[in-house]
C-alpha positions in Angstrom: -11.4 -20.7 -1.5 -13.3 -18.5 0.9 -17.0 -19.0 1.9 -17.4 -15.3 1.6 -19.0 -14.3 -1.7 -16.7 -11.8 -3.2 -18.5 -9.7 -5.8 -16.5 -7.5 -8.3 -16.5 -3.8 -7.5 -18.5 -1.8 -10.0 -18.8 1.9 -11.0 -22.2 2.1 -9.4 -20.7 1.2 -6.0 -18.4 4.1 -6.0 -18.9 7.6 -4.6 -19.0 10.2 -7.4 -15.5 11.6 -6.6 -14.1 8.2 -7.2 -16.4 7.0 -10.0 -15.3 9.7 -12.4 -11.7 8.5 -12.2 -12.9 4.9 -12.8 -15.0 5.9 -15.8 -12.2 7.8 -17.6 -9.6 5.1 -17.1 -8.8 2.3 -19.6 -10.0 -1.1 -18.4 -6.4 -2.2 -17.9 -5.6 0.5 -15.4 -9.1 1.1 -13.9 -8.5 -0.7 -10.6 -5.1 0.8 -10.2 -6.3 4.4 -10.9 -9.2 3.9 -8.5 -6.9 2.8 -5.7 -4.4 5.6 -6.4 -7.3 8.2 -6.2 -8.6 6.7 -3.0 -5.2 6.9 -1.4 -4.8 10.5 -2.5 -8.1 11.3 -0.9 -6.9 9.5 2.3 -3.9 11.8 2.3 -6.0 14.9 2.1 -8.4 13.6 4.8 -5.5 13.4 7.3 -7.8 14.5 10.2 -10.1 11.5 9.8 -9.8 8.7 12.3 -11.4 5.3 12.6 -11.5 2.5 15.2 -10.6 -0.9 13.8 -12.1 -3.6 16.0 -8.9 -5.6 16.4 -6.8 -2.6 17.6 -6.9 -0.4 20.7 -6.1 2.9 19.3 -7.6 5.0 16.4 -6.3 4.6 12.9 -5.2 7.3 10.5 -6.3 6.5 7.0 -2.9 5.7 5.5 -2.2 3.0 2.8 0.7 2.0 0.6 0.4 1.0 -3.1 3.0 -0.6 -5.3 2.3 -0.4 -9.1 4.5 -2.9 -10.9 4.9 -3.3 -14.6 7.3 -2.9 -17.6 7.9 0.5 -19.3 5.0 1.7 -21.3 2.3 -0.3 -19.4 0.4 2.7 -18.1 2.3 3.7 -15.0 2.5 7.3 -16.3 -1.3 7.6 -15.9 -0.8 7.1 -12.2 1.2 10.3 -12.0 -1.6 12.2 -13.7 -4.1 10.9 -11.1 -1.8 11.9 -8.3 -1.1 15.3 -9.6 -4.7 16.0 -10.5 -6.0 15.2 -7.0 -3.0 16.5 -5.0 -2.3 19.8 -6.8 -3.6 21.9 -3.9 -1.3 20.0 -1.5 1.7 20.4 -3.8 1.0 24.1 -4.1 0.8 24.5 -0.4 4.1 22.6 0.0 5.7 24.8 -2.6 4.9 27.9 -0.5 6.5 26.2 2.5 9.6 25.4 0.5 10.0 29.0 -0.6 10.1 29.9 3.1 12.9 27.5 3.6 14.8 28.8 0.6 14.4 32.4 1.7 15.7 31.5 5.2 18.8 29.8 3.7 19.4 32.9 1.5 19.2 35.1 4.6 21.6 32.9 6.5 24.1 33.0 3.6 23.9 36.8 3.4 24.4 37.3 7.2 27.3 34.9 7.3 28.8 34.6 10.8 26.6 37.4 12.2 24.0 34.9 13.6 22.9 36.9 16.7 20.4 38.8 14.6 19.2 35.8 12.7 15.5 35.0 13.2 14.4 31.5 14.2 14.1 29.0 11.4 10.5 28.9 10.1 8.5 25.8 11.1 7.7 24.7 7.6 5.3 21.8 6.9 5.9 19.8 3.7 3.9 16.7 3.1 4.3 15.6 -0.5 7.7 13.9 -1.0 9.6 11.7 -3.4 13.1 10.9 -2.2 14.1 12.0 1.3 16.8 11.1 3.9 15.9 9.9 7.3 17.3 13.0 9.1 15.2 15.3 6.9 12.1 13.2 7.3 12.5 13.2 11.1 12.9 17.0 11.0 9.8 17.5 8.8 7.8 15.3 11.1 9.0 17.2 14.2 8.4 20.6 12.6 4.8 19.5 11.9 4.1 18.8 15.6 6.0 21.9 16.7 3.8 24.0 14.4 0.4 22.3 14.7 0.7 20.3 17.9 -0.3 17.0 16.1 1.1 14.8 13.3 -0.3 14.9 9.7 0.2 12.2 7.1 2.9 12.5 4.5 2.5 11.3 0.9 5.4 9.6 -0.9 5.3 9.3 -4.7 7.9 7.8 -7.0 7.7 7.4 -10.8 10.4 4.8 -10.6 10.8 2.6 -7.5 14.5 2.3 -8.3 15.1 5.8 -7.0 14.2 4.6 -3.5 16.5 1.6 -3.6 19.7 3.5 -4.2 22.0 4.6 -1.5 23.7 2.8 1.4 22.3 -0.3 3.0 22.0 1.7 6.2 19.7 4.3 4.6 17.5 1.5 3.3 17.4 -0.3 6.7 16.4 3.0 8.4 13.6 3.5 5.8 12.4 0.0 6.5 12.3 0.8 10.2 10.4 4.0 9.7 8.0 2.3 7.2 6.9 -0.1 9.9 6.0 2.6 12.3 4.5 4.8 9.6 1.7 2.4 9.1 0.2 2.9 12.6 -0.8 6.2 14.2 1.0 6.6 17.6 4.0 4.4 16.9 7.0 6.5 17.5 10.4 6.5 15.8 13.3 7.8 17.8 16.3 9.3 16.0 19.5 9.7 18.0 22.9 10.6 16.5 26.1 12.4 17.3 26.2 13.9 13.8 26.5 17.7 14.3 24.1 18.6 11.5 21.7 15.7 12.2 18.3 16.1 13.8 17.4 14.1 16.9 13.7 13.7 17.9 11.0 11.3 18.8 8.4 11.6 16.1 5.2 10.0 15.0 5.7 9.6 11.3 2.6 8.5 9.2 2.6 8.2 5.4 0.7 6.9 2.5 2.6 6.1 -0.7 2.2 5.3 -4.4 5.3 3.8 -5.8 5.7 2.7 -9.5 8.4 0.4 -10.7 9.6 -2.7 -12.4 10.1 -6.2 -11.1 13.8 -5.8 -10.4 13.4 -2.6 -8.4 10.6 -4.4 -6.4 13.0 -7.2 -5.4 15.4 -4.6 -4.1 12.7 -2.6 -2.3 10.9 -5.5 -0.6 13.8 -7.8 0.4 13.7 -11.0 2.4 13.9 -9.1 5.6 11.1 -6.9 4.5 8.9 -10.0 3.7 9.4 -11.6 7.1 9.5 -8.2 9.0 6.0 -7.2 7.8 6.9 -4.5 5.2 5.4 -6.6 2.4 2.1 -7.0 4.3 1.9 -3.2 4.6 1.7 -2.8 0.8 -1.0 -3.3 -1.7 0.5 -4.6 -5.0 -1.1 -4.3 -8.4 0.4 -5.4 -11.7 0.1 -3.7 -15.1 1.6 -6.6 -17.1 0.5 -6.5 -20.7 0.8 -8.6 -23.8 3.4 -8.0 -26.5 2.1 -5.4 -29.0 -0.5 -3.9 -26.6 -1.5 -0.4 -27.3 -0.5 2.1 -24.7 -3.5 2.8 -22.3 -5.0 6.2 -22.7 -7.3 8.2 -20.4 -10.6 9.4 -21.7 -11.2 13.2 -21.5 -12.8 14.3 -18.3 -15.9 16.5 -18.5 -16.1 20.0 -16.9 -18.6 18.6 -14.4 -16.2 15.8 -13.4 -13.4 18.2 -13.0 -15.6 20.5 -10.8 -16.7 17.5 -8.7 -13.1 16.5 -7.9 -12.1 20.1 -7.3 -14.9 20.6 -4.8 -14.0 17.3 -3.0 -10.4 18.3 -2.7 -11.4 21.8 -1.4 -13.7 20.2 1.1 -11.0 17.8 2.4 -8.4 20.6 2.6 -10.8 22.8 4.5 -11.5 20.0 6.9 -7.8 19.8 7.6 -6.7 23.5 8.0 -8.6 26.5 9.4 -8.5 29.9 7.7 -5.9 31.1 10.3 -3.6 28.1 9.6 -4.6 25.9 12.6 -5.7 22.3 12.4 -9.4 21.4 12.3 -10.6 18.9 15.0 -10.2 15.2 14.1 -13.3 13.4 13.0 -13.9 9.8 13.9 -15.9 8.0 11.2 -18.3 5.5 12.8 -17.6 2.2 11.1 -18.9 -0.2 13.7 -21.6 -1.3 11.3 -18.8 -3.0 9.2 -17.4 -5.0 12.2 -19.5 -8.1 11.4 -18.3 -8.1 7.9 -14.7 -7.8 9.1 -15.3 -10.8 11.4 -16.9 -12.8 8.6 -14.0 -12.3 6.1 -11.3 -12.9 8.7 -13.1 -16.0 10.0 -13.2 -17.4 6.5 -9.4 -16.8 6.1 -8.7 -18.5 9.4 -10.7 -21.5 8.3 -8.6 -21.8 5.2 -5.4 -21.4 7.1 -6.3 -24.1 9.6 -7.0 -26.5 6.8 -4.0 -25.6 4.6 -1.4 -24.5 7.2 -0.1 -21.7 4.9 2.1 -19.4 7.2 2.1 -16.6 4.6 -1.7 -16.6 4.5 -1.8 -16.4 8.3 0.6 -13.5 8.3 -0.8 -11.5 5.4 -4.6 -11.6 5.9 -4.5 -9.5 9.0 -3.1 -6.4 7.5 -5.0 -7.0 4.2 -8.2 -6.6 6.3 -6.8 -3.6 8.2 -5.8 -1.8 5.0 -9.1 -2.6 3.3 -10.9 -1.3 6.3 -9.1 2.0 6.1 -9.8 2.4 2.4 -13.4 1.4 3.0 -13.7 4.2 5.6 -12.5 6.7 3.1 -14.9 5.2 0.5 -17.8 5.6 2.9 -16.8 9.1 3.9 -16.7 10.2 0.3 -20.3 8.9 0.1 -21.1 11.4 2.9 -21.4 8.6 5.6 -24.9 7.9 4.3 -26.6 4.8 5.6 -27.7 3.9 2.1 -24.0 3.7 1.0 -23.2 1.0 3.5 -24.1 -1.8 1.1 -21.7 -0.4 -1.5 -19.0 0.0 1.2 -19.5 -3.6 2.3 -19.0 -4.8 -1.2 -15.9 -2.7 -1.5 -14.4 -4.0 1.8 -14.8 -7.6 0.8 -13.4 -7.0 -2.6 -10.5 -4.9 -1.3 -9.5 -7.3 1.4 -9.4 -10.3 -1.0 -7.7 -8.2 -3.7 -4.9 -7.1 -1.3 -4.4 -10.6 0.1 -4.3 -12.3 -3.3 -1.7 -9.8 -4.5 0.5 -10.3 -1.5 0.3 -14.1 -1.5 0.9 -14.2 -5.3 4.0 -12.0 -4.9 5.6 -13.0 -1.6 3.7 -15.9 -0.2 6.0 -18.7 -1.4 9.1 -16.8 -0.3 7.6 -16.1 3.1 7.0 -19.7 3.7 10.5 -20.7 2.6 12.1 -18.2 4.9 9.9 -19.3 7.9 10.7 -22.9 7.3 14.4 -22.2 7.0 14.3 -20.1 10.2 12.6 -23.0 12.0 15.3 -25.4 10.8 12.9 -27.5 8.7 13.3 -28.6 5.1 11.6 -26.0 3.0 10.4 -28.8 0.7 8.8 -30.9 3.4 5.3 -29.9 2.5 5.6 -30.7 -1.2 5.6 -34.6 -0.9 2.2 -34.3 0.8 0.7 -33.0 -2.5 3.0 -35.2 -4.5 2.0 -38.4 -2.8 -1.7 -37.7 -3.3 -1.3 -37.6 -7.1 -1.5 -40.8 -9.3 1.5 -42.2 -11.1 0.6 -40.2 -14.2 -1.3 -36.9 -13.7 -2.2 -33.7 -15.6 -1.8 -30.1 -14.7 -5.5 -29.8 -14.2 -5.3 -32.5 -11.5 -2.6 -30.6 -9.7 -4.7 -27.4 -9.9 -7.7 -29.2 -8.5 -5.8 -30.8 -5.7 -4.1 -27.5 -4.8 -7.5 -25.8 -4.6 -8.9 -28.7 -2.5 -6.0 -28.5 -0.1 -6.0 -24.7 -0.2 -2.3 -24.5 -0.1 -2.0 -20.9 -1.2 0.7 -21.6 -3.8 0.1 -21.8 -7.5 0.1 -25.3 -9.1 2.6 -24.2 -11.7 5.1 -23.5 -9.0 4.9 -27.1 -7.7 5.2 -28.5 -11.2 8.2 -26.3 -12.0 10.0 -27.4 -8.8 9.2 -31.1 -9.2 10.2 -31.1 -12.9 13.2 -28.7 -13.1 14.7 -28.6 -9.6 13.9 -31.8 -7.7 13.6 -34.0 -10.9 10.7 -35.9 -9.3 8.6 -36.0 -12.5 9.1 -36.1 -16.2 6.9 -34.5 -18.9 5.1 -37.1 -21.0 3.2 -34.7 -23.2 1.8 -31.3 -23.0 0.5 -30.7 -19.4 0.8 -34.4 -18.7 3.5 -35.7 -16.2 4.7 -38.9 -14.7 6.3 -39.6 -11.3 9.8 -40.9 -11.2 9.4 -42.0 -7.6 
């Protein structure tokens, strides 16, 4: 569809700290594991900043990944990658949680005698799974009170369903926070009369890796999430397999590969915190050399949109580029910001932007368009007869595929055929993959 030549990403393009994850991963989960590792590195490199040409402020390198598939498809490997790279962060968090537990124990022992109670410790915990909004706001505020600046959180869930439980209000609040968490500097204000609540204006930023099945995804990304921009803030990958597939297994990592990742993690942690527990200065990665490539990819998408009129494509491509640009920045930084790595990073940006966009359109594009047409008061089927009318009386599935590609509609041909055949009754099946119009 695009005039941009998208080349597949290869092991040779990757910085060594990412390549070793790629090399030990089974082919089925290779891309997923690489993205998980890259997002984990983004979390550790929370002091990095980058200027994206279409935004005024600096970006923090945060990104959100949804890994969707049935049980046994390989999602457990994702946890291994997360734990392997973020062990140091989890250990640091555990030390902070011990401080909280000790303080609570002290409060219980002292009872009502609070005049001698010391101030609550300003703990900073960044690795989370399931958390309430008041607790999240408190953690974000403690972070700034202790260090003076926000750091990124990391949210991980083995099962996405754990995040979709609870009241509708809790989910609505998480949606609202999620929208501001994508951009550095966008504040979330919490105000409540609840006595034990926590009121503050905070800058919450998070990266996430969430695993789950299709039903949980539909509860996590709702219609309001699709139109409100939550869907476009997520990368989606699928680990769908065939019946009878063997469970994917990681190859053993060599001592050299383990040492390489350990040294990378230590470097990124040391570039975040000083020895006396202060924050290191932020570092802006110069990515202006990639601006022309961003223009080229975005221009190609706009050309497609003008021809096809796909509203979902128009909405999703912008953040697909933004997220790909952030990941490309981390990719380039792991290469040591070497000029000779720019060609690899360019290839990665083009691949990532298209990969993210294709995933979003495949998952939510049709529904986004339906909701937008419904909101505008137009018949959501009004675009279908345009394709329908251009087909001959008798046509094949291949003809529909060819016409969909020519018109660049952004919707799979099978979806049109299913709707015409099963719902609208506009066509009948003559034989395998051959149809005839009734009107």
